[in-house]
N, CA and C atoms as a LAMMPS dump frame, in Angstrom:
ITEM: TIMESTEP
0
ITEM: NUMBER OF ATOMS
174
ITEM: BOX BOUNDS ff ff ff
-5.0000000000000000e+02 5.0000000000000000e+02
-5.0000000000000000e+02 5.0000000000000000e+02
-5.0000000000000000e+02 5.0000000000000000e+02
ITEM: ATOMS id mol type element x y z
1 1 1 N 0.846 -1.187 0
2 1 2 C 0 0 0
3 1 3 C 0.889 1.247 0
4 2 1 N 0.585 2.179 -0.872
5 2 2 C 1.355 3.411 -0.947
6 2 3 C 0.905 4.375 0.14
7 3 1 N 1.859 5.115 0.684
8 3 2 C 1.495 6.15 1.647
9 3 3 C 1.2 7.428 0.887
10 4 1 N 0.3 8.21 1.404
11 4 2 C -0.092 9.465 0.768
12 4 3 C 1.002 10.505 0.99
13 5 1 N 1.376 11.197 -0.077
14 5 2 C 2.431 12.201 0.032
15 5 3 C 1.847 13.535 0.47
16 6 1 N 2.703 14.384 1.012
17 6 2 C 2.282 15.71 1.416
18 6 3 C 1.946 15.784 2.892
19 7 1 N 1.565 16.963 3.287
20 7 2 C 1.229 17.205 4.686
21 7 3 C -0.111 16.567 5.01
22 8 1 N -0.242 15.958 6.18
23 8 2 C -1.543 15.405 6.565
24 8 3 C -2.571 16.52 6.756
25 9 1 N -3.824 16.232 6.524
26 9 2 C -4.887 17.223 6.711
27 9 3 C -4.961 17.62 8.178
28 10 1 N -5.264 18.914 8.399
29 10 2 C -5.439 19.414 9.761
30 10 3 C -6.833 19.061 10.267
31 11 1 N -6.973 18.885 11.573
32 11 2 C -8.314 18.663 12.119
33 11 3 C -9.201 19.882 11.842
34 12 1 N -10.498 19.677 11.716
35 12 2 C -11.422 20.778 11.452
36 12 3 C -11.299 21.85 12.529
37 13 1 N -11.34 23.115 12.079
38 13 2 C -11.284 24.24 12.996
39 13 3 C -9.886 24.683 13.375
40 14 1 N -8.843 24.092 12.771
41 14 2 C -7.488 24.475 13.145
42 14 3 C -6.726 25.171 12.009
43 15 1 N -7.385 25.523 10.94
44 15 2 C -6.718 26.207 9.823
45 15 3 C -6.234 27.583 10.269
46 16 1 N -5.098 28.017 9.73
47 16 2 C -4.511 29.303 10.115
48 16 3 C -4.937 30.452 9.226
49 17 1 N -5.552 30.183 8.096
50 17 2 C -5.864 31.265 7.172
51 17 3 C -7.24 31.089 6.536
52 18 1 N -7.719 32.186 5.968
53 18 2 C -9 32.227 5.276
54 18 3 C -8.734 32.802 3.894
55 19 1 N -9.425 32.309 2.883
56 19 2 C -9.24 32.792 1.519
57 19 3 C -10.343 33.788 1.19
58 20 1 N -9.939 34.972 0.675
59 20 2 C -10.88 35.973 0.189
60 20 3 C -10.763 35.99 -1.324
61 21 1 N -11.887 36.067 -1.997
62 21 2 C -11.883 36.147 -3.454
63 21 3 C -12.755 37.329 -3.857
64 22 1 N -12.23 38.188 -4.733
65 22 2 C -12.985 39.369 -5.156
66 22 3 C -12.892 39.532 -6.666
67 23 1 N -13.906 40.145 -7.237
68 23 2 C -13.879 40.519 -8.646
69 23 3 C -13.637 42.017 -8.71
70 24 1 N -12.806 42.424 -9.662
71 24 2 C -12.435 43.834 -9.792
72 24 3 C -12.639 44.255 -11.242
73 25 1 N -13.196 45.435 -11.435
74 25 2 C -13.393 45.964 -12.787
75 25 3 C -12.036 46.148 -13.463
76 26 1 N -12.018 46.059 -14.775
77 26 2 C -10.771 46.123 -15.54
78 26 3 C -9.988 47.404 -15.274
79 27 1 N -10.677 48.544 -15.239
80 27 2 C -9.947 49.801 -15.019
81 27 3 C -9.373 49.87 -13.604
82 28 1 N -10.072 49.332 -12.621
83 28 2 C -9.556 49.3 -11.252
84 28 3 C -8.381 48.327 -11.157
85 29 1 N -8.458 47.232 -11.898
86 29 2 C -7.381 46.244 -11.878
87 29 3 C -6.089 46.851 -12.401
88 30 1 N -6.181 47.695 -13.409
89 30 2 C -4.985 48.355 -13.946
90 30 3 C -4.345 49.248 -12.89
91 31 1 N -5.17 49.999 -12.159
92 31 2 C -4.656 50.865 -11.097
93 31 3 C -4.005 50.041 -9.985
94 32 1 N -4.654 48.957 -9.628
95 32 2 C -4.146 48.097 -8.552
96 32 3 C -2.828 47.448 -8.976
97 33 1 N -2.777 46.924 -10.194
98 33 2 C -1.546 46.299 -10.69
99 33 3 C -0.398 47.309 -10.687
100 34 1 N -0.689 48.546 -11.065
101 34 2 C 0.331 49.594 -11.068
102 34 3 C 0.836 49.853 -9.648
103 35 1 N -0.068 49.93 -8.692
104 35 2 C 0.313 50.151 -7.295
105 35 3 C 1.143 48.98 -6.76
106 36 1 N 0.791 47.775 -7.15
107 36 2 C 1.533 46.591 -6.702
108 36 3 C 2.955 46.641 -7.248
109 37 1 N 3.101 46.974 -8.535
110 37 2 C 4.436 47.054 -9.136
111 37 3 C 5.281 48.127 -8.459
112 38 1 N 4.676 49.275 -8.164
113 38 2 C 5.411 50.36 -7.506
114 38 3 C 5.867 49.966 -6.103
115 39 1 N 5.056 49.15 -5.426
116 39 2 C 5.376 48.77 -4.047
117 39 3 C 6.529 47.777 -3.967
118 40 1 N 6.722 46.992 -5.012
119 40 2 C 7.764 45.975 -4.988
120 40 3 C 7.355 44.709 -4.254
121 41 1 N 6.11 44.649 -3.798
122 41 2 C 5.608 43.473 -3.091
123 41 3 C 4.975 42.496 -4.072
124 42 1 N 4.789 41.282 -3.618
125 42 2 C 4.031 40.311 -4.405
126 42 3 C 2.553 40.596 -4.201
127 43 1 N 1.746 40.185 -5.163
128 43 2 C 0.313 40.508 -5.151
129 43 3 C -0.388 40.077 -3.853
130 44 1 N -0.213 38.847 -3.365
131 44 2 C -0.894 38.459 -2.119
132 44 3 C -0.478 39.301 -0.916
133 45 1 N 0.822 39.588 -0.829
134 45 2 C 1.307 40.388 0.297
135 45 3 C 0.734 41.806 0.233
136 46 1 N 0.722 42.382 -0.975
137 46 2 C 0.172 43.724 -1.154
138 46 3 C -1.313 43.737 -0.774
139 47 1 N -2.054 42.735 -1.221
140 47 2 C -3.492 42.67 -0.937
141 47 3 C -3.746 42.526 0.564
142 48 1 N -2.972 41.667 1.231
143 48 2 C -3.129 41.518 2.685
144 48 3 C -2.903 42.842 3.388
145 49 1 N -1.809 43.519 3.016
146 49 2 C -1.495 44.804 3.639
147 49 3 C -2.61 45.836 3.396
148 50 1 N -3.119 45.884 2.167
149 50 2 C -4.168 46.849 1.83
150 50 3 C -5.446 46.549 2.612
151 51 1 N -5.816 45.281 2.717
152 51 2 C -7.025 44.917 3.463
153 51 3 C -6.887 45.224 4.95
154 52 1 N -5.739 44.895 5.512
155 52 2 C -5.522 45.17 6.938
156 52 3 C -5.527 46.673 7.205
157 53 1 N -4.881 47.433 6.319
158 53 2 C -4.858 48.892 6.463
159 53 3 C -6.278 49.459 6.387
160 54 1 N -7.076 49.003 5.415
161 54 2 C -8.445 49.489 5.265
162 54 3 C -9.296 49.111 6.475
163 55 1 N -9.099 47.919 7.011
164 55 2 C -9.881 47.481 8.162
165 55 3 C -9.528 48.287 9.411
166 56 1 N -8.257 48.629 9.574
167 56 2 C -7.858 49.369 10.774
168 56 3 C -8.246 50.854 10.669
169 57 1 N -8.453 51.351 9.465
170 57 2 C -8.817 52.743 9.26
171 57 3 C -10.31 52.998 9.533
172 58 1 N -11.104 51.949 9.525
173 58 2 C -12.542 52.164 9.729
174 58 3 C -12.982 51.909 11.152
C-alpha cells in the first residue's frame, strides 16, 4: 500500500488562514496592478497589507 504524500490534513477548525476572493473591474485592476508594481511586493502580500490597512482605518 502506498502512503499518501504531502502534509496530513489538519483537524477541522485548526486552519490558520481564510481565503478571500474578489472581482475587480478592468480599469480598477490596472490601477491596482500599477500600485503593486510600484510597491515591490508580491500581489498576495500587497493585498493583505491593503485589506488590513483598510480594516484598521474604519
